[in-house]
C-alpha positions in Angstrom: 0.0 0.0 0.0 2.8 2.5 0.8 4.5 1.5 -2.4 1.4 2.3 -4.4 1.1 5.8 -2.8 4.7 6.5 -3.4 4.4 5.4 -7.1 1.4 7.8 -7.5 3.3 10.5 -6.0 6.2 10.2 -8.3 4.0 10.0 -11.4 2.0 13.0 -10.4 3.0 16.3 -12.0 3.7 19.5 -10.2 0.2 20.8 -10.6 -1.7 17.7 -9.5 -2.6 16.9 -5.9 -0.5 14.2 -4.3 -2.6 11.8 -2.1 -1.9 11.8 1.6 -2.3 8.8 3.9 -5.5 9.0 5.7 -3.8 8.3 8.9 -1.6 11.4 8.6 -4.7 13.5 7.8 -6.3 12.4 11.0 -3.3 12.9 13.1 -2.7 16.5 11.7 -6.2 17.7 12.3 -7.4 15.7 15.4 -7.6 17.7 18.7 -6.6 15.3 21.4 -7.2 15.5 25.2 -5.7 18.7 26.5 -4.8 20.1 23.0 -4.6 23.9 22.7 -7.1 25.4 20.3 -5.3 27.8 17.8 -7.9 30.7 18.1 -8.2 31.1 21.9 -5.1 29.5 23.2 -7.2 27.8 25.8 -7.0 24.0 26.4 -9.9 21.7 25.4 -12.7 21.0 27.8 -11.1 17.8 28.9 -8.3 19.7 30.6 -9.0 21.1 34.0 -6.6 24.0 33.5 -8.5 25.2 30.4 -11.8 25.0 32.4 -10.3 27.1 35.2 -9.0 29.7 32.7 -12.4 30.0 30.9 -14.3 30.2 34.1 -12.0 33.0 35.4 -12.5 34.9 32.1 -16.2 34.5 32.1 -16.9 35.4 35.8 -15.5 38.6 37.3 -12.6 38.3 39.8 -12.8 40.1 43.1 -9.0 40.5 43.3 -6.3 41.7 41.0 -2.6 40.6 41.0 0.0 43.4 40.6 3.7 43.0 40.3 5.6 45.8 42.1 9.4 45.8 42.7 9.6 42.1 41.8 6.8 41.2 44.3 3.2 40.2 43.4 0.7 41.9 45.5 -3.0 40.9 45.7 -5.4 43.9 45.5 -9.1 43.8 46.2 -11.2 45.3 43.5 -13.4 47.2 46.0 -10.2 49.1 47.3 -9.5 50.4 43.7 -10.8 54.0 43.6 -10.2 54.7 39.8 -8.3 53.3 36.9 -6.5 55.5 34.3 -5.1 54.4 30.9 -1.4 55.1 30.1 -1.0 54.0 26.5 -1.1 50.1 26.5 -1.1 50.0 30.4 -3.5 50.9 33.1 -2.7 52.5 36.4 -4.7 51.4 39.4 -5.1 54.0 42.1 -5.6 52.4 45.4 -5.4 54.1 48.8 -2.9 56.7 48.0 -0.7 54.3 45.9 -0.8 53.5 42.2 0.2 50.4 40.4 0.9 50.0 36.7 -0.3 46.8 35.0 -0.1 45.6 31.4 -3.8 45.6 30.3 -5.9 47.9 28.1 -8.6 50.1 29.6 -11.2 48.4 27.4 -10.2 45.0 28.8 -10.4 46.3 32.3 -13.8 47.9 31.6 -15.3 44.7 30.3 -14.0 42.7 33.2 -14.9 45.2 36.1 -18.2 46.7 34.8 -20.1 44.0 36.6 -18.3 44.9 39.9 -19.5 48.5 39.8 -16.9 50.3 37.7 -18.1 53.1 35.3 -16.3 54.5 32.4 -16.3 58.3 32.8 -13.7 59.3 30.1 -12.0 57.6 27.2 -9.0 57.0 29.6 -10.8 56.7 33.0 -12.7 54.1 34.9 -14.1 54.9 38.3 -15.5 52.7 41.1 -19.2 53.6 41.7 -18.7 53.3 45.5 -15.7 55.7 45.6 -17.8 58.6 44.2 -19.1 61.0 47.0 -20.1 64.0 44.9 -20.9 64.9 41.3 -20.7 68.7 40.4 -20.7 71.1 37.5 -17.2 72.2 36.7 -15.9 74.9 34.5 -17.5 75.4 31.2 -20.3 73.0 32.1 -18.2 69.8 32.3 -19.0 67.3 35.1 -16.5 66.7 37.7 -16.6 63.8 40.2 -15.1 64.0 43.7 -13.9 60.7 45.2 -13.8 59.7 48.8 -9.9 60.3 48.8 -10.4 63.8 47.6 -9.5 63.3 44.0 -11.4 65.2 41.4 -12.0 63.5 38.0 -13.4 65.2 34.9 -16.1 63.3 33.0 -16.1 63.3 29.3 -19.0 64.8 27.5 -20.1 61.5 25.7 -20.0 59.6 29.1 -22.0 62.2 31.3 -25.6 60.9 30.4 -24.7 57.3 31.1 -22.9 58.3 34.3 -25.9 60.3 35.6 -28.2 57.5 34.9 -26.0 55.0 36.7 -25.3 57.1 39.7 -28.6 59.0 40.2 -31.7 56.8 40.7 -34.8 57.8 38.8 
């Protein structure tokens, strides 16, 4: 059988298809136990690590891990007052300290929105519980005052959504 395939391959011209053994086709396309999917990079459902990664991605986490001076710190999400974008990074502002992590602001928004974080500017997320006052600033722009005394400017396109989220009707 192998010699027959070999003979057909030799006789085939450059523009014709060369038959491949069915065993090789199956081995090349089969996804085995624990195989990584090319699109997501997660492991298949048979692998417990893939399941854990998917469940963490789907359900919002209550803590964030931040590396500072070579040491990893666990930060509770409710202690984060606000988050500001700095290019491809975000800076978490927590109790007078700030931590820079490598995530985008939109990724942080999608994961922290269920936990009470609101987008108030194209580069800022704020914790709903950290806001103590909303007032009209200069030139009609909204300004938020947080419990630590920080004042944050609200973007015009985010003002209506912020009012509806903070002020009950």
